[in-house]
C-alpha positions as CSV (number, residue, x, y, z in Angstrom):
1,M,77.5,125.2,79.1
2,A,76.3,124.6,82.7
3,R,74.4,121.4,83.5
4,D,71.3,123.3,84.6
5,T,70.9,124.7,81.1
6,L,71.0,121.3,79.4
7,T,67.5,120.3,80.4
8,G,66.3,120.8,76.8
9,S,69.0,118.5,75.4
10,R,68.0,115.8,77.9
11,I,64.3,116.3,76.9
12,R,65.2,115.9,73.2
13,E,67.3,112.8,73.9
14,R,64.6,111.1,76.0
15,R,62.0,112.0,73.4
16,V,64.0,110.4,70.6
17,M,64.7,107.4,72.7
18,A,60.9,107.1,73.3
19,G,60.2,107.3,69.5
20,M,58.0,110.4,69.9
21,R,57.8,113.3,67.5
22,Q,58.3,116.8,68.7
23,A,54.7,117.8,67.8
24,E,53.3,114.8,69.7
25,L,55.1,115.7,72.9
26,A,54.2,119.3,72.6
27,R,50.5,118.4,72.2
28,N,50.5,116.1,75.1
29,V,51.9,118.7,77.5
30,G,49.8,121.6,76.1
31,I,52.4,123.8,74.4
32,S,53.2,124.7,70.9
33,A,55.8,122.7,68.9
34,S,57.8,125.9,68.2
35,Y,58.1,126.6,71.9
36,L,59.2,123.0,72.6
37,N,61.7,123.4,69.8
38,L,63.2,126.4,71.6
39,I,63.3,124.4,74.9
40,E,65.0,121.4,73.3
41,H,67.7,123.7,71.9
42,N,68.3,125.2,75.3
43,R,67.0,128.6,74.3
44,R,64.3,128.7,76.9
45,R,64.6,127.7,80.5
46,I,62.1,125.3,81.9
47,G,61.0,124.2,85.3
48,G,58.0,123.7,87.6
49,K,54.8,122.1,86.4
50,L,55.8,122.0,82.7
51,L,58.9,120.1,83.4
52,M,56.9,117.6,85.6
53,D,54.4,117.2,82.8
54,I,57.1,116.5,80.2
55,A,58.8,114.0,82.5
56,Q,55.4,112.2,83.1
57,V,54.7,112.0,79.3
58,L,58.3,110.7,78.7
59,N,57.9,108.3,81.7
60,V,61.1,109.4,83.4
61,E,62.0,110.9,86.7
62,T,62.0,114.7,86.8
63,S,65.5,114.8,88.2
64,L,66.8,113.0,85.1
65,L,65.8,116.0,83.0
66,S,66.6,118.8,85.4
67,E,69.8,117.5,86.9
68,G,70.7,114.8,84.4
69,A,72.0,111.3,85.1
70,E,75.4,112.4,83.8
71,A,76.9,114.1,86.9
72,A,79.2,111.2,87.6
73,L,79.7,110.7,83.9
74,I,80.9,114.3,83.5
75,A,83.3,113.9,86.5
76,T,84.8,110.8,84.8
77,L,85.1,112.6,81.5
78,R,87.0,115.4,83.3
79,E,89.3,112.9,85.0
80,S,90.0,111.3,81.6
81,A,90.8,114.7,80.1
82,A,93.1,115.5,83.0
83,D,94.9,112.2,82.6
84,I,95.8,113.0,79.0
85,G,97.1,116.5,79.5
86,S,98.9,116.7,76.1
87,L,95.6,116.8,74.1
88,Q,93.6,119.9,73.5
89,V,90.2,119.1,75.1
90,E,87.3,121.5,75.2
91,L,86.6,121.1,78.9
92,D,84.2,124.0,78.9
93,R,81.9,122.0,76.6
94,V,82.1,118.6,78.4
95,D,78.7,119.2,80.0
96,E,77.1,119.9,76.6
97,F,78.8,116.8,75.1
98,A,77.5,114.5,77.9
99,G,74.0,116.0,77.5
100,R,73.8,115.8,73.7
101,F,75.7,112.5,73.2
102,P,75.2,110.4,76.3
103,G,76.0,107.2,74.5
104,W,79.4,108.4,73.3
105,A,80.2,110.0,76.7
106,A,79.4,106.7,78.4
107,L,81.6,104.9,76.0
108,I,84.6,107.2,76.8
109,A,83.9,106.9,80.5
110,E,83.8,103.1,80.2
111,Q,87.1,103.0,78.3
112,H,88.6,105.2,81.0
113,R,87.5,102.8,83.7
114,R,88.8,99.8,81.8
115,L,92.2,101.5,81.4
116,G,92.3,102.1,85.1
117,S,91.5,98.4,85.7
118,L,94.2,97.3,83.2
119,E,96.7,99.5,85.0
120,R,95.9,97.9,88.4
121,T,95.9,94.4,86.9
122,A,99.4,95.0,85.3
123,A,100.7,96.2,88.6
124,T,99.3,93.2,90.5
125,L,100.6,90.6,88.0
126,T,104.0,92.3,87.8
127,D,104.2,92.4,91.6
128,R,103.2,88.7,91.7
129,L,106.0,87.7,89.3
130,T,108.4,89.9,91.3
131,H,107.5,88.9,94.8
132,D,105.8,85.6,94.8
133,P,108.0,83.4,97.1
134,H,106.9,80.1,95.6
135,L,107.6,81.2,92.0
136,A,111.0,82.7,93.0
137,T,112.0,79.5,94.9
138,S,110.9,77.3,92.1
139,M,112.8,79.2,89.5
140,H,116.0,79.3,91.6
141,E,115.8,75.5,92.2
142,M,115.3,74.8,88.5
143,L,118.2,77.1,87.5
144,T,120.4,75.3,90.1
145,M,119.5,71.9,88.7
146,V,120.1,73.0,85.1
147,T,123.5,74.3,86.0
148,A,124.4,71.0,87.7
149,I,123.2,69.0,84.7
150,R,125.2,71.1,82.3
151,S,128.3,70.9,84.5
152,T,128.1,67.1,84.8
153,A,127.4,66.7,81.1
154,G,130.4,68.9,80.3
155,I,132.7,66.8,82.3
156,L,131.5,63.6,80.6
157,A,131.8,65.2,77.1
158,D,135.2,66.8,77.6
159,T,137.0,64.1,79.6
160,K,138.1,61.1,77.5
161,E,139.3,58.8,80.2
162,I,137.1,58.5,83.3
163,E,137.3,55.7,85.8
164,P,134.2,53.5,85.7
165,E,133.4,54.4,89.3
166,W,133.3,58.1,88.6
167,R,131.5,57.7,85.3
168,N,128.8,55.7,87.1
169,R,128.6,58.5,89.7
170,F,128.2,61.2,87.1
171,H,125.5,59.1,85.3
172,R,123.7,58.7,88.6
173,N,123.9,62.4,89.2
174,L,122.5,63.2,85.8
175,N,119.6,60.8,86.2
176,E,118.7,62.2,89.7
177,D,119.0,65.9,88.7
178,S,117.0,65.3,85.5
179,Q,114.2,63.6,87.5
180,R,114.2,66.5,90.0
181,L,114.1,69.0,87.2
182,A,111.2,67.2,85.5
183,E,109.2,67.1,88.8
184,S,109.9,70.8,89.6
185,S,108.9,71.8,86.1
186,Q,105.6,69.9,86.5
187,Q,104.9,71.5,89.9
188,L,105.6,74.9,88.5
189,V,103.3,74.5,85.5
190,A,100.6,73.2,87.8
191,Y,101.0,76.2,90.1
192,L,100.9,78.7,87.3
193,D,97.8,77.0,85.9
194,E,96.1,77.4,89.3
195,A,97.4,81.0,89.8
196,G,97.2,82.3,86.3
197,D,95.3,85.6,87.0
198,A,95.4,88.5,89.3
199,G,92.8,87.1,91.6
200,A,94.4,83.7,92.1
201,S,94.7,82.2,95.6
202,L,97.3,83.8,97.8
203,T,100.4,81.9,98.7
204,L,101.4,83.8,101.9
205,P,99.6,83.4,105.2
206,Q,99.5,87.2,105.6
207,E,97.7,87.5,102.2
208,D,95.2,84.9,103.3
209,V,94.5,87.0,106.4
210,Q,94.1,90.1,104.3
211,A,91.5,88.3,102.1
212,M,89.6,87.1,105.1
213,M,89.5,90.6,106.6
214,E,88.3,92.1,103.3
215,S,85.6,89.5,102.8
216,N,84.2,90.3,106.3
217,K,84.6,94.1,105.7
218,F,86.9,94.3,108.7
219,R,83.9,93.9,111.1
220,F,83.8,91.0,113.6
221,D,81.2,92.2,116.1
222,Q,80.2,88.7,116.9
223,L,83.7,87.8,118.1
224,E,84.2,90.8,120.5
225,N,83.3,88.6,123.5
226,A,83.9,85.2,121.9
227,S,85.5,82.3,123.8
228,E,88.6,80.4,122.5
229,V,86.3,77.6,121.1
230,E,84.1,80.1,119.3
231,M,87.1,81.9,117.9
232,T,88.6,78.7,116.7
233,T,85.3,77.6,115.1
234,F,85.0,80.9,113.3
235,L,88.5,80.7,111.9
236,E,88.0,77.1,110.7
237,T,85.0,78.2,108.7
238,Q,86.8,80.9,106.8
239,S,87.5,79.6,103.3
240,D,90.1,82.4,102.7
241,L,92.4,80.9,105.4
242,T,94.0,78.0,103.6
243,S,96.7,77.0,106.1
244,S,97.2,76.7,109.8
245,A,99.7,79.5,109.7
246,A,97.1,81.8,108.2
247,R,94.6,80.8,110.9
248,N,97.1,81.5,113.6
249,L,97.9,84.9,112.2
250,A,94.2,85.7,111.8
251,G,93.5,84.6,115.4
252,V,96.1,87.1,116.7
253,A,94.6,89.9,114.7
254,L,91.0,89.2,115.7
255,K,92.0,89.0,119.4
256,Q,93.6,92.4,119.0
257,L,90.5,93.9,117.4
258,A,88.4,92.4,120.1
259,V,90.5,94.1,122.8
260,D,90.2,97.4,120.9
261,A,86.4,97.0,120.8
262,R,86.2,96.4,124.6
263,I,88.2,99.5,125.3
264,M,86.3,101.6,122.8
265,P,82.7,100.3,122.4
266,L,80.8,101.1,119.3
267,E,78.1,103.4,120.8
268,E,80.7,105.4,122.7
269,M,82.8,105.8,119.6
270,R,79.8,106.9,117.7
271,A,79.1,109.7,120.2
272,R,82.8,110.7,120.3
273,V,83.3,111.0,116.5
274,G,79.8,112.0,115.4
275,E,80.7,115.6,114.8
276,G,83.7,117.6,113.9
277,P,87.1,116.6,112.5
278,I,88.8,113.3,113.4
279,D,91.1,113.8,116.4
280,P,92.8,110.4,117.2
281,V,94.8,112.0,120.1
282,A,91.7,113.3,121.8
283,I,90.0,109.9,121.4
284,A,93.1,108.1,122.8
285,R,93.0,110.4,125.9
286,A,89.2,110.0,126.4
287,F,89.4,106.2,126.4
288,G,92.9,105.7,127.9
289,A,93.9,103.9,124.7
290,T,97.0,103.9,122.6
291,L,97.1,105.7,119.3
292,P,97.6,102.4,117.3
293,A,94.5,101.0,119.0
294,V,92.5,104.2,118.1
295,F,93.7,103.9,114.5
296,R,92.6,100.3,114.3
297,R,89.2,101.0,115.9
298,L,88.5,104.1,113.8
299,A,89.3,102.2,110.6
300,V,87.0,99.3,111.6
301,V,83.9,101.4,112.7
302,S,84.3,104.2,110.3
303,D,82.0,102.5,107.7
304,E,79.2,102.8,110.2
305,V,79.8,105.9,112.3
306,L,81.4,108.3,109.9
307,P,80.2,109.8,106.6
308,M,83.0,108.1,104.7
309,P,85.2,105.1,105.5
310,L,88.8,105.5,106.7
311,G,91.8,103.5,105.6
312,L,94.5,101.9,107.6
313,V,97.9,100.4,106.8
314,M,100.6,98.9,109.1
315,C,104.2,97.9,108.5
316,D,107.0,96.5,110.6
317,G,110.5,97.9,111.0
318,S,111.6,96.7,107.7
319,G,108.9,98.6,105.9
320,T,107.0,95.4,104.9
321,L,103.2,96.1,104.8
322,M,101.4,93.7,107.2
323,L,97.9,95.1,107.4
324,R,95.8,97.0,104.8
325,K,92.3,98.4,104.9
326,P,92.1,100.3,101.6
327,V,90.1,103.4,101.1
328,E,88.9,104.8,97.7
329,G,91.4,107.1,96.1
330,F,94.4,105.8,98.1
331,P,95.5,102.6,96.5
332,L,97.6,100.3,98.7
333,P,100.0,98.0,96.9
334,R,99.6,94.3,97.5
335,F,103.2,93.9,98.4
336,S,105.7,96.1,100.3
337,A,107.0,98.2,97.5
338,A,105.0,101.2,98.6
339,C,105.7,104.9,98.2
340,P,108.6,105.9,100.5
341,K,107.0,109.3,101.0
342,W,104.1,108.0,103.0
343,P,104.0,109.3,106.6
344,L,103.9,105.6,107.6
345,F,107.6,105.3,106.9
346,Q,108.5,108.7,108.2
347,A,107.1,107.7,111.6
348,L,109.5,104.7,111.7
349,S,112.4,107.2,112.3
350,R,110.5,108.9,115.1
351,P,109.1,106.2,117.4
352,M,106.3,107.3,119.7
353,R,106.0,110.7,118.1
354,P,102.6,111.1,116.3
355,L,102.7,112.6,112.8
356,R,99.9,114.4,110.9
357,Q,100.4,115.2,107.3
358,R,98.2,116.3,104.4
359,V,99.0,114.3,101.2
360,T,97.8,114.4,97.6
361,V,97.7,111.0,95.9
362,T,98.9,111.0,92.3
363,G,96.6,109.8,89.6
364,R,93.5,110.8,87.8
365,D,91.6,111.9,90.9
366,A,94.5,113.6,92.7
367,R,92.5,113.2,95.9
368,Q,93.7,114.6,99.2
369,F,93.9,112.8,102.5
370,E,94.8,113.6,106.1
371,C,97.3,111.0,107.3
372,F,98.0,110.2,111.0
373,A,101.0,108.0,111.7
374,V,102.7,106.7,114.8
375,T,105.3,104.0,115.5
376,K,105.3,101.9,118.7
377,P,107.7,99.2,120.0
378,V,106.5,95.6,120.0
379,G,107.4,93.0,122.6
380,R,109.1,93.5,125.9
381,L,111.8,96.2,126.3
382,E,115.1,94.8,127.5
383,V,118.4,96.4,128.5
384,N,120.9,96.9,125.7
385,V,118.5,95.3,123.2
386,D,117.2,97.5,120.4
387,P,113.4,97.2,120.2
388,L,111.4,96.2,117.2
389,Y,108.7,98.5,115.9
390,H,105.3,98.5,114.1
391,S,104.2,101.7,112.3
392,Y,100.5,102.5,111.8
393,M,98.9,105.1,109.4
394,L,95.3,106.2,109.5
395,I,94.0,107.5,106.2
396,V,91.3,110.1,106.4
397,P,89.7,111.4,103.1
398,V,89.5,115.2,102.8
399,E,86.5,116.7,101.0
400,G,86.8,120.0,99.1
401,A,90.5,120.4,99.9
402,V,92.1,123.7,99.0
403,E,95.5,123.7,100.6
404,A,98.4,121.9,99.0
405,G,99.4,118.5,100.2
406,R,102.6,116.5,99.8
407,E,102.4,114.5,96.6
408,V,102.6,110.7,97.3
409,G,101.9,107.7,95.1
410,S,101.0,104.0,95.5
411,T,104.1,102.3,94.2
412,C,106.7,103.5,91.7
413,R,105.6,101.0,89.1
414,V,102.2,102.7,88.6
415,C,103.0,106.3,89.8
416,P,102.6,108.9,87.0
417,S,104.8,111.5,88.9
418,R,107.7,112.4,86.6
419,D,109.9,114.3,89.0
420,C,110.2,112.4,92.3
421,E,113.2,112.2,94.5
422,G,112.0,108.9,95.9
423,R,111.5,107.0,92.7
424,R,113.1,103.5,92.7
425,E,112.2,102.3,89.2
426,P,110.6,103.6,86.0
427,S,106.8,103.8,85.9
428,L,104.7,101.6,83.6
429,L,102.7,104.7,83.0
430,A,105.5,107.1,82.0
431,G,104.8,106.8,78.3
432,G,101.1,105.8,78.7
433,I,99.5,102.5,77.9
């Protein structure tokens, strides 16, 4: 049943919520109760002045009756049904269900959203346990000390005759290793207490910079012409930057963004990208800028000058993600275990050759994006020395896509794709949660 034929169902739901009898509503709007009954059962179309009168009596906006508040709700219900493909779901009646039982529909949609949140939390916590350098170092140190204690204790237990000098040395080693083990255990427990959830403080300077960028929505207009003193003052006031290393990295990134802004001013960018599809190559030619600079600038100003924001991700030659500006529908993993099918990584094997590829991101939405990628050398070029590279990928959402795009994911751990030649590990979602 189409949404525009569910006006009667919405009128009935609103009337019941208002505690009004059918006859009372009919009398207030000047129609018979039998005619209102036909309307409420979607057997008579309604519009114009009568619909406005009913909305006024029910004290609701007319659009809530004619269009319904459930447009987004219906989309979420369809996503939930698509995600559980093995069940027989009456998709042709989802509009009617949302119109007649909005409470139950909202409950299903909320459970769907919570499931998505749990999936992301599971991925974040698993990645944290896998990649957290402090945790990995602490565990390795503790295992090393346990092995040393066990070895020393074994020697003392199995050797009957040991010279006093050696026995004293073994005892001293046991005491020192035990103290170190106790101290390391306490430090590890304290760290886990402070970082016990997915949103805990970051341990890597690069992660601090990412948090600072996100909290400022990647916009630093006030720093485009800032002096060194002003830049330093700004960095010192950023609570996300918890170390001098993080502040140094942030300073380098902000200076680069300021250079991009001077080359491509906001108003000129607005005029250049105001209409038509995004063409980074044409923009680079117009401003005499490099493609990576255009990618960065487009990602930064897109929230203001484009109908929808653009995403950006950067990695070095090892494939480690160094900069992330996420965009809805294209989740970026917190650590570097990203999908190997991203154009970002394909560009690494083709330095200085721009790539453009349509991709479809796996998941409930199955959204499509136009991805532009390019790799450029960093540092000075020297004879007989292989250059280092940085690869950039600009992520442009595609509305109403019809052509097929290459299927890509976020990271193998949460990718539902069952037949993928690039899979490194089983997905947490393979059997559902």
